[in-house]
N, CA, C and O atoms as a Maestro MAE file, in Angstrom:
{
 s_m_m2io_version
 :::
 2.0.0
}

f_m_ct {
 s_m_title
 :::
 protein
 m_atom[260] {
  # First column is atom index #
  i_m_mmod_type
  r_m_x_coord
  r_m_y_coord
  r_m_z_coord
  i_m_residue_number
  s_m_chain_name
  s_m_pdb_residue_name
  s_m_pdb_atom_name
  i_m_atomic_number
  :::
  1 25 12.206 6.500 -13.463 1 A "MET " " N  " 7
  2 3 10.815 6.881 -13.822 1 A "MET " " CA " 6
  3 2 10.601 8.514 -14.885 1 A "MET " " C  " 6
  4 15 9.768 8.867 -15.720 1 A "MET " " O  " 8
  5 25 11.971 9.221 -14.220 2 A "ALA " " N  " 7
  6 3 11.859 10.477 -15.118 2 A "ALA " " CA " 6
  7 2 12.718 10.304 -16.354 2 A "ALA " " C  " 6
  8 15 12.857 11.160 -17.228 2 A "ALA " " O  " 8
  9 25 13.129 9.428 -16.338 3 A "SER " " N  " 7
  10 3 13.893 8.856 -17.771 3 A "SER " " CA " 6
  11 2 13.230 8.417 -18.826 3 A "SER " " C  " 6
  12 15 13.736 8.009 -19.871 3 A "SER " " O  " 8
  13 25 11.771 8.516 -18.495 4 A "GLY " " N  " 7
  14 3 10.755 7.118 -19.187 4 A "GLY " " CA " 6
  15 2 10.847 5.437 -18.908 4 A "GLY " " C  " 6
  16 15 10.275 4.512 -19.485 4 A "GLY " " O  " 8
  17 25 11.690 5.441 -17.921 5 A "LEU " " N  " 7
  18 3 11.553 3.539 -17.685 5 A "LEU " " CA " 6
  19 2 10.530 3.728 -16.831 5 A "LEU " " C  " 6
  20 15 10.297 4.828 -16.330 5 A "LEU " " O  " 8
  21 25 9.622 2.339 -16.524 6 A "LYS " " N  " 7
  22 3 8.526 2.466 -16.082 6 A "LYS " " CA " 6
  23 2 8.917 0.687 -15.787 6 A "LYS " " C  " 6
  24 15 8.937 -0.261 -16.571 6 A "LYS " " O  " 8
  25 25 9.210 0.778 -14.233 7 A "PRO " " N  " 7
  26 3 8.968 -0.778 -13.664 7 A "PRO " " CA " 6
  27 2 7.863 -1.007 -13.743 7 A "PRO " " C  " 6
  28 15 6.932 -0.271 -14.071 7 A "PRO " " O  " 8
  29 25 7.887 -2.735 -13.256 8 A "ALA " " N  " 7
  30 3 6.381 -3.402 -13.364 8 A "ALA " " CA " 6
  31 2 5.940 -3.119 -11.883 8 A "ALA " " C  " 6
  32 15 4.738 -3.207 -11.633 8 A "ALA " " O  " 8
  33 25 6.660 -2.845 -11.062 9 A "TRP " " N  " 7
  34 3 6.238 -2.850 -9.523 9 A "TRP " " CA " 6
  35 2 7.250 -2.145 -9.060 9 A "TRP " " C  " 6
  36 15 8.437 -2.182 -9.386 9 A "TRP " " O  " 8
  37 25 6.590 -1.367 -8.114 10 A "VAL " " N  " 7
  38 3 7.797 -0.400 -6.845 10 A "VAL " " CA " 6
  39 2 7.653 -1.214 -5.373 10 A "VAL " " C  " 6
  40 15 6.545 -1.345 -4.854 10 A "VAL " " O  " 8
  41 25 8.536 -1.599 -4.924 11 A "VAL " " N  " 7
  42 3 8.350 -2.323 -3.457 11 A "VAL " " CA " 6
  43 2 9.450 -1.436 -2.653 11 A "VAL " " C  " 6
  44 15 10.547 -0.983 -2.982 11 A "VAL " " O  " 8
  45 25 8.608 -1.377 -1.336 12 A "GLU " " N  " 7
  46 3 9.495 -0.047 -0.407 12 A "GLU " " CA " 6
  47 2 9.281 -0.939 0.971 12 A "GLU " " C  " 6
  48 15 8.355 -1.677 1.307 12 A "GLU " " O  " 8
  49 25 10.065 -0.705 1.391 13 A "ASP " " N  " 7
  50 3 9.636 -1.437 3.429 13 A "ASP " " CA " 6
  51 2 9.338 0.068 3.928 13 A "ASP " " C  " 6
  52 15 9.494 1.160 3.380 13 A "ASP " " O  " 8
  53 25 8.863 -0.303 5.141 14 A "GLU " " N  " 7
  54 3 7.966 0.465 5.741 14 A "GLU " " CA " 6
  55 2 8.322 2.144 6.239 14 A "GLU " " C  " 6
  56 15 7.655 3.100 6.635 14 A "GLU " " O  " 8
  57 25 9.645 1.889 5.986 15 A "VAL " " N  " 7
  58 3 10.261 3.777 5.716 15 A "VAL " " CA " 6
  59 2 9.595 4.555 4.537 15 A "VAL " " C  " 6
  60 15 9.234 5.725 4.665 15 A "VAL " " O  " 8
  61 25 9.473 3.946 3.552 16 A "TYR " " N  " 7
  62 3 8.991 4.532 2.581 16 A "TYR " " CA " 6
  63 2 7.234 4.560 2.673 16 A "TYR " " C  " 6
  64 15 6.503 5.481 2.307 16 A "TYR " " O  " 8
  65 25 6.855 3.321 3.246 17 A "GLY " " N  " 7
  66 3 5.410 3.223 2.797 17 A "GLY " " CA " 6
  67 2 4.751 4.264 4.063 17 A "GLY " " C  " 6
  68 15 3.527 4.388 4.013 17 A "GLY " " O  " 8
  69 25 5.446 4.984 5.142 18 A "ARG " " N  " 7
  70 3 5.047 5.945 6.022 18 A "ARG " " CA " 6
  71 2 4.790 7.084 5.298 18 A "ARG " " C  " 6
  72 15 4.202 7.984 5.898 18 A "ARG " " O  " 8
  73 25 5.158 7.295 3.895 19 A "ASP " " N  " 7
  74 3 5.114 8.756 3.213 19 A "ASP " " CA " 6
  75 2 4.399 8.673 2.175 19 A "ASP " " C  " 6
  76 15 4.601 8.078 1.117 19 A "ASP " " O  " 8
  77 25 3.168 9.581 2.682 20 A "ASN " " N  " 7
  78 3 1.883 9.437 1.650 20 A "ASN " " CA " 6
  79 2 1.877 10.195 0.590 20 A "ASN " " C  " 6
  80 15 1.115 10.094 -0.372 20 A "ASN " " O  " 8
  81 25 2.894 11.115 0.783 21 A "THR " " N  " 7
  82 3 3.675 11.813 -0.814 21 A "THR " " CA " 6
  83 2 3.746 10.742 -1.939 21 A "THR " " C  " 6
  84 15 3.140 10.849 -3.006 21 A "THR " " O  " 8
  85 25 4.580 9.655 -1.581 22 A "LEU " " N  " 7
  86 3 5.058 8.880 -2.457 22 A "LEU " " CA " 6
  87 2 3.902 7.897 -2.951 22 A "LEU " " C  " 6
  88 15 3.743 7.535 -4.117 22 A "LEU " " O  " 8
  89 25 3.144 7.541 -1.881 23 A "ARG " " N  " 7
  90 3 2.077 6.801 -2.171 23 A "ARG " " CA " 6
  91 2 0.947 7.249 -3.682 23 A "ARG " " C  " 6
  92 15 0.481 6.647 -4.649 23 A "ARG " " O  " 8
  93 25 0.909 8.695 -3.105 24 A "TYR " " N  " 7
  94 3 -0.123 9.361 -3.908 24 A "TYR " " CA " 6
  95 2 0.875 9.554 -4.918 24 A "TYR " " C  " 6
  96 15 0.422 8.854 -5.822 24 A "TYR " " O  " 8
  97 25 2.135 10.142 -5.428 25 A "PHE " " N  " 7
  98 3 3.186 10.293 -6.566 25 A "PHE " " CA " 6
  99 2 2.564 9.005 -7.481 25 A "PHE " " C  " 6
  100 15 1.872 9.153 -8.488 25 A "PHE " " O  " 8
  101 25 2.977 7.697 -6.888 26 A "LEU " " N  " 7
  102 3 3.058 6.334 -7.545 26 A "LEU " " CA " 6
  103 2 1.775 6.221 -8.003 26 A "LEU " " C  " 6
  104 15 1.546 5.988 -9.190 26 A "LEU " " O  " 8
  105 25 0.416 6.445 -6.710 27 A "GLU " " N  " 7
  106 3 -1.300 6.276 -7.696 27 A "GLU " " CA " 6
  107 2 -0.959 7.349 -8.761 27 A "GLU " " C  " 6
  108 15 -1.092 6.951 -9.918 27 A "GLU " " O  " 8
  109 25 -0.505 8.752 -8.590 28 A "GLY " " N  " 7
  110 3 -0.951 9.618 -10.219 28 A "GLY " " CA " 6
  111 2 0.031 8.877 -11.269 28 A "GLY " " C  " 6
  112 15 -0.051 9.369 -12.394 28 A "GLY " " O  " 8
  113 25 0.778 7.997 -11.173 29 A "LEU " " N  " 7
  114 3 1.452 7.515 -12.303 29 A "LEU " " CA " 6
  115 2 0.442 6.183 -12.648 29 A "LEU " " C  " 6
  116 15 0.540 5.732 -13.789 29 A "LEU " " O  " 8
  117 25 -0.360 5.642 -11.872 30 A "ARG " " N  " 7
  118 3 -0.631 4.460 -12.342 30 A "ARG " " CA " 6
  119 2 -0.113 3.019 -12.040 30 A "ARG " " C  " 6
  120 15 -0.497 1.886 -12.331 30 A "ARG " " O  " 8
  121 25 1.011 3.594 -11.270 31 A "GLN " " N  " 7
  122 3 2.237 2.209 -10.978 31 A "GLN " " CA " 6
  123 2 1.965 1.706 -9.836 31 A "GLN " " C  " 6
  124 15 1.793 2.229 -8.735 31 A "GLN " " O  " 8
  125 25 1.930 0.159 -10.352 32 A "PRO " " N  " 7
  126 3 1.756 -0.902 -9.435 32 A "PRO " " CA " 6
  127 2 2.720 -0.577 -8.336 32 A "PRO " " C  " 6
  128 15 3.821 -0.142 -8.674 32 A "PRO " " O  " 8
  129 25 2.419 -0.749 -6.923 33 A "TYR " " N  " 7
  130 3 3.380 -0.662 -5.823 33 A "TYR " " CA " 6
  131 2 2.864 -1.269 -4.847 33 A "TYR " " C  " 6
  132 15 1.670 -1.554 -4.753 33 A "TYR " " O  " 8
  133 25 3.722 -1.511 -4.046 34 A "VAL " " N  " 7
  134 3 3.976 -2.582 -2.856 34 A "VAL " " CA " 6
  135 2 4.773 -2.018 -1.599 34 A "VAL " " C  " 6
  136 15 5.999 -2.051 -1.499 34 A "VAL " " O  " 8
  137 25 3.829 -1.453 -0.582 35 A "LEU " " N  " 7
  138 3 5.394 -0.410 0.467 35 A "LEU " " CA " 6
  139 2 4.144 -1.417 1.476 35 A "LEU " " C  " 6
  140 15 2.962 -1.761 1.508 35 A "LEU " " O  " 8
  141 25 5.874 -1.567 2.419 36 A "THR " " N  " 7
  142 3 5.198 -1.854 3.807 36 A "THR " " CA " 6
  143 2 4.803 -0.936 4.608 36 A "THR " " C  " 6
  144 15 5.470 0.099 4.606 36 A "THR " " O  " 8
  145 25 3.358 -1.044 5.725 37 A "VAL " " N  " 7
  146 3 3.378 -0.133 6.387 37 A "VAL " " CA " 6
  147 2 2.834 -0.750 7.658 37 A "VAL " " C  " 6
  148 15 2.368 -1.887 7.728 37 A "VAL " " O  " 8
  149 25 2.964 0.316 8.888 38 A "ALA " " N  " 7
  150 3 3.002 -0.388 10.587 38 A "ALA " " CA " 6
  151 2 1.359 -0.768 10.988 38 A "ALA " " C  " 6
  152 15 0.525 0.124 10.833 38 A "ALA " " O  " 8
  153 25 0.981 -1.941 11.439 39 A "ALA " " N  " 7
  154 3 -0.088 -2.128 11.118 39 A "ALA " " CA " 6
  155 2 -1.207 -1.208 11.800 39 A "ALA " " C  " 6
  156 15 -2.306 -1.760 11.741 39 A "ALA " " O  " 8
  157 25 -1.234 0.019 12.421 40 A "ASN " " N  " 7
  158 3 -1.721 0.975 12.823 40 A "ASN " " CA " 6
  159 2 -1.842 2.176 11.824 40 A "ASN " " C  " 6
  160 15 -2.647 3.081 12.042 40 A "ASN " " O  " 8
  161 25 -0.939 2.165 10.606 41 A "THR " " N  " 7
  162 3 -1.516 3.233 9.563 41 A "THR " " CA " 6
  163 2 -3.106 2.892 9.198 41 A "THR " " C  " 6
  164 15 -3.848 1.921 9.348 41 A "THR " " O  " 8
  165 25 -3.200 4.045 8.715 42 A "HIS " " N  " 7
  166 3 -4.650 4.413 8.459 42 A "HIS " " CA " 6
  167 2 -4.625 4.009 7.154 42 A "HIS " " C  " 6
  168 15 -3.592 4.349 6.577 42 A "HIS " " O  " 8
  169 25 -5.768 3.123 6.193 43 A "ALA " " N  " 7
  170 3 -5.738 3.130 4.868 43 A "ALA " " CA " 6
  171 2 -7.301 3.195 4.403 43 A "ALA " " C  " 6
  172 15 -8.234 2.974 5.176 43 A "ALA " " O  " 8
  173 25 -7.435 3.499 3.153 44 A "TRP " " N  " 7
  174 3 -8.508 3.414 2.135 44 A "TRP " " CA " 6
  175 2 -8.883 2.381 2.010 44 A "TRP " " C  " 6
  176 15 -8.154 1.440 1.695 44 A "TRP " " O  " 8
  177 25 -10.163 2.290 2.231 45 A "ARG " " N  " 7
  178 3 -10.824 0.547 1.515 45 A "ARG " " CA " 6
  179 2 -12.351 1.183 1.022 45 A "ARG " " C  " 6
  180 15 -13.306 1.345 1.782 45 A "ARG " " O  " 8
  181 25 -12.326 1.506 -0.486 46 A "GLY " " N  " 7
  182 3 -13.359 1.967 -0.558 46 A "GLY " " CA " 6
  183 2 -13.884 3.764 0.138 46 A "GLY " " C  " 6
  184 15 -13.238 4.805 0.017 46 A "GLY " " O  " 8
  185 25 -15.128 3.583 0.783 47 A "PHE " " N  " 7
  186 3 -15.441 4.609 1.495 47 A "PHE " " CA " 6
  187 2 -15.052 4.760 3.128 47 A "PHE " " C  " 6
  188 15 -15.432 5.595 3.950 47 A "PHE " " O  " 8
  189 25 -13.945 3.366 3.291 48 A "TYR " " N  " 7
  190 3 -13.600 3.304 5.153 48 A "TYR " " CA " 6
  191 2 -12.547 3.027 5.170 48 A "TYR " " C  " 6
  192 15 -11.909 2.362 4.353 48 A "TYR " " O  " 8
  193 25 -12.101 3.700 6.491 49 A "GLN " " N  " 7
  194 3 -10.954 4.031 6.613 49 A "GLN " " CA " 6
  195 2 -10.670 2.860 7.666 49 A "GLN " " C  " 6
  196 15 -11.526 2.562 8.499 49 A "GLN " " O  " 8
  197 25 -9.603 2.296 7.607 50 A "VAL " " N  " 7
  198 3 -9.026 1.003 8.150 50 A "VAL " " CA " 6
  199 2 -7.647 0.486 8.092 50 A "VAL " " C  " 6
  200 15 -6.756 0.823 7.312 50 A "VAL " " O  " 8
  201 25 -7.611 -0.367 9.016 51 A "LYS " " N  " 7
  202 3 -6.156 -0.523 9.573 51 A "LYS " " CA " 6
  203 2 -5.489 -1.723 8.664 51 A "LYS " " C  " 6
  204 15 -6.101 -2.791 8.661 51 A "LYS " " O  " 8
  205 25 -4.533 -1.645 8.057 52 A "PRO " " N  " 7
  206 3 -4.152 -2.708 7.393 52 A "PRO " " CA " 6
  207 2 -3.775 -4.343 8.725 52 A "PRO " " C  " 6
  208 15 -3.577 -5.506 8.374 52 A "PRO " " O  " 8
  209 25 -3.791 -3.942 9.797 53 A "GLY " " N  " 7
  210 3 -3.197 -4.807 10.918 53 A "GLY " " CA " 6
  211 2 -4.572 -5.747 11.206 53 A "GLY " " C  " 6
  212 15 -4.669 -6.926 11.544 53 A "GLY " " O  " 8
  213 25 -5.713 -4.593 10.895 54 A "ASP " " N  " 7
  214 3 -7.311 -5.440 10.758 54 A "ASP " " CA " 6
  215 2 -7.333 -6.131 9.800 54 A "ASP " " C  " 6
  216 15 -7.426 -7.346 9.974 54 A "ASP " " O  " 8
  217 25 -7.251 -5.569 8.409 55 A "MET " " N  " 7
  218 3 -7.503 -6.443 7.232 55 A "MET " " CA " 6
  219 2 -6.648 -7.931 6.961 55 A "MET " " C  " 6
  220 15 -6.682 -8.816 6.106 55 A "MET " " O  " 8
  221 25 -5.864 -7.651 8.221 56 A "VAL " " N  " 7
  222 3 -4.972 -9.194 7.834 56 A "VAL " " CA " 6
  223 2 -5.381 -10.276 8.368 56 A "VAL " " C  " 6
  224 15 -5.293 -11.418 7.918 56 A "VAL " " O  " 8
  225 25 -6.010 -9.781 9.713 57 A "GLN " " N  " 7
  226 3 -6.780 -10.245 10.568 57 A "GLN " " CA " 6
  227 2 -8.444 -11.343 9.676 57 A "GLN " " C  " 6
  228 15 -9.054 -12.412 9.722 57 A "GLN " " O  " 8
  229 25 -8.390 -10.265 9.121 58 A "LEU " " N  " 7
  230 3 -9.725 -10.635 8.470 58 A "LEU " " CA " 6
  231 2 -9.467 -11.643 7.492 58 A "LEU " " C  " 6
  232 15 -9.991 -12.756 7.443 58 A "LEU " " O  " 8
  233 25 -8.417 -11.051 6.536 59 A "VAL " " N  " 7
  234 3 -8.146 -12.006 5.674 59 A "VAL " " CA " 6
  235 2 -7.882 -13.737 6.303 59 A "VAL " " C  " 6
  236 15 -8.357 -14.822 5.968 59 A "VAL " " O  " 8
  237 25 -7.030 -13.372 7.201 60 A "CYS " " N  " 7
  238 3 -6.776 -14.720 7.495 60 A "CYS " " CA " 6
  239 2 -8.037 -16.023 8.426 60 A "CYS " " C  " 6
  240 15 -8.181 -17.212 8.709 60 A "CYS " " O  " 8
  241 25 -8.726 -14.526 8.563 61 A "VAL " " N  " 7
  242 3 -10.172 -15.853 8.884 61 A "VAL " " CA " 6
  243 2 -11.175 -16.176 7.627 61 A "VAL " " C  " 6
  244 15 -12.158 -16.911 7.726 61 A "VAL " " O  " 8
  245 25 -10.872 -15.683 6.743 62 A "PHE " " N  " 7
  246 3 -11.805 -15.722 5.380 62 A "PHE " " CA " 6
  247 2 -10.706 -17.285 4.997 62 A "PHE " " C  " 6
  248 15 -11.088 -18.418 4.704 62 A "PHE " " O  " 8
  249 25 -9.460 -16.817 5.134 63 A "GLN " " N  " 7
  250 3 -8.862 -18.671 4.453 63 A "GLN " " CA " 6
  251 2 -8.955 -19.382 5.505 63 A "GLN " " C  " 6
  252 15 -8.025 -20.165 5.311 63 A "GLN " " O  " 8
  253 25 -9.413 -19.680 6.495 64 A "SER " " N  " 7
  254 3 -8.765 -21.029 7.654 64 A "SER " " CA " 6
  255 2 -11.167 -21.504 7.141 64 A "SER " " C  " 6
  256 15 -11.608 -22.546 7.624 64 A "SER " " O  " 8
  257 25 -11.911 -20.827 6.484 65 A "TRP " " N  " 7
  258 3 -13.013 -21.369 6.021 65 A "TRP " " CA " 6
  259 2 -12.372 -22.913 5.788 65 A "TRP " " C  " 6
  260 15 -13.082 -23.814 5.340 65 A "TRP " " O  " 8
  :::
 }
 m_bond[259] {
  # First column is bond index #
  i_m_from
  i_m_to
  i_m_order
  :::
  1 1 2 1
  2 2 3 1
  3 3 4 2
  4 3 5 1
  5 5 6 1
  6 6 7 1
  7 7 8 2
  8 7 9 1
  9 9 10 1
  10 10 11 1
  11 11 12 2
  12 11 13 1
  13 13 14 1
  14 14 15 1
  15 15 16 2
  16 15 17 1
  17 17 18 1
  18 18 19 1
  19 19 20 2
  20 19 21 1
  21 21 22 1
  22 22 23 1
  23 23 24 2
  24 23 25 1
  25 25 26 1
  26 26 27 1
  27 27 28 2
  28 27 29 1
  29 29 30 1
  30 30 31 1
  31 31 32 2
  32 31 33 1
  33 33 34 1
  34 34 35 1
  35 35 36 2
  36 35 37 1
  37 37 38 1
  38 38 39 1
  39 39 40 2
  40 39 41 1
  41 41 42 1
  42 42 43 1
  43 43 44 2
  44 43 45 1
  45 45 46 1
  46 46 47 1
  47 47 48 2
  48 47 49 1
  49 49 50 1
  50 50 51 1
  51 51 52 2
  52 51 53 1
  53 53 54 1
  54 54 55 1
  55 55 56 2
  56 55 57 1
  57 57 58 1
  58 58 59 1
  59 59 60 2
  60 59 61 1
  61 61 62 1
  62 62 63 1
  63 63 64 2
  64 63 65 1
  65 65 66 1
  66 66 67 1
  67 67 68 2
  68 67 69 1
  69 69 70 1
  70 70 71 1
  71 71 72 2
  72 71 73 1
  73 73 74 1
  74 74 75 1
  75 75 76 2
  76 75 77 1
  77 77 78 1
  78 78 79 1
  79 79 80 2
  80 79 81 1
  81 81 82 1
  82 82 83 1
  83 83 84 2
  84 83 85 1
  85 85 86 1
  86 86 87 1
  87 87 88 2
  88 87 89 1
  89 89 90 1
  90 90 91 1
  91 91 92 2
  92 91 93 1
  93 93 94 1
  94 94 95 1
  95 95 96 2
  96 95 97 1
  97 97 98 1
  98 98 99 1
  99 99 100 2
  100 99 101 1
  101 101 102 1
  102 102 103 1
  103 103 104 2
  104 103 105 1
  105 105 106 1
  106 106 107 1
  107 107 108 2
  108 107 109 1
  109 109 110 1
  110 110 111 1
  111 111 112 2
  112 111 113 1
  113 113 114 1
  114 114 115 1
  115 115 116 2
  116 115 117 1
  117 117 118 1
  118 118 119 1
  119 119 120 2
  120 119 121 1
  121 121 122 1
  122 122 123 1
  123 123 124 2
  124 123 125 1
  125 125 126 1
  126 126 127 1
  127 127 128 2
  128 127 129 1
  129 129 130 1
  130 130 131 1
  131 131 132 2
  132 131 133 1
  133 133 134 1
  134 134 135 1
  135 135 136 2
  136 135 137 1
  137 137 138 1
  138 138 139 1
  139 139 140 2
  140 139 141 1
  141 141 142 1
  142 142 143 1
  143 143 144 2
  144 143 145 1
  145 145 146 1
  146 146 147 1
  147 147 148 2
  148 147 149 1
  149 149 150 1
  150 150 151 1
  151 151 152 2
  152 151 153 1
  153 153 154 1
  154 154 155 1
  155 155 156 2
  156 155 157 1
  157 157 158 1
  158 158 159 1
  159 159 160 2
  160 159 161 1
  161 161 162 1
  162 162 163 1
  163 163 164 2
  164 163 165 1
  165 165 166 1
  166 166 167 1
  167 167 168 2
  168 167 169 1
  169 169 170 1
  170 170 171 1
  171 171 172 2
  172 171 173 1
  173 173 174 1
  174 174 175 1
  175 175 176 2
  176 175 177 1
  177 177 178 1
  178 178 179 1
  179 179 180 2
  180 179 181 1
  181 181 182 1
  182 182 183 1
  183 183 184 2
  184 183 185 1
  185 185 186 1
  186 186 187 1
  187 187 188 2
  188 187 189 1
  189 189 190 1
  190 190 191 1
  191 191 192 2
  192 191 193 1
  193 193 194 1
  194 194 195 1
  195 195 196 2
  196 195 197 1
  197 197 198 1
  198 198 199 1
  199 199 200 2
  200 199 201 1
  201 201 202 1
  202 202 203 1
  203 203 204 2
  204 203 205 1
  205 205 206 1
  206 206 207 1
  207 207 208 2
  208 207 209 1
  209 209 210 1
  210 210 211 1
  211 211 212 2
  212 211 213 1
  213 213 214 1
  214 214 215 1
  215 215 216 2
  216 215 217 1
  217 217 218 1
  218 218 219 1
  219 219 220 2
  220 219 221 1
  221 221 222 1
  222 222 223 1
  223 223 224 2
  224 223 225 1
  225 225 226 1
  226 226 227 1
  227 227 228 2
  228 227 229 1
  229 229 230 1
  230 230 231 1
  231 231 232 2
  232 231 233 1
  233 233 234 1
  234 234 235 1
  235 235 236 2
  236 235 237 1
  237 237 238 1
  238 238 239 1
  239 239 240 2
  240 239 241 1
  241 241 242 1
  242 242 243 1
  243 243 244 2
  244 243 245 1
  245 245 246 1
  246 246 247 1
  247 247 248 2
  248 247 249 1
  249 249 250 1
  250 250 251 1
  251 251 252 2
  252 251 253 1
  253 253 254 1
  254 254 255 1
  255 255 256 2
  256 255 257 1
  257 257 258 1
  258 258 259 1
  259 259 260 2
  :::
 }
}
């Protein structure tokens, strides 16, 4: 990125997914990313703080309709 290259996506595992600084850096660059996070990690969905594990369960419920 420092050399001017911009990947289509950044994909990392849970070790990097725990790093808030990395996420904020990527968001500041408007860089699409997918980072694995622990199910009990808190994230923001709009104005609400949620756990990704809870969001996965919610998606699974909607897909079973």
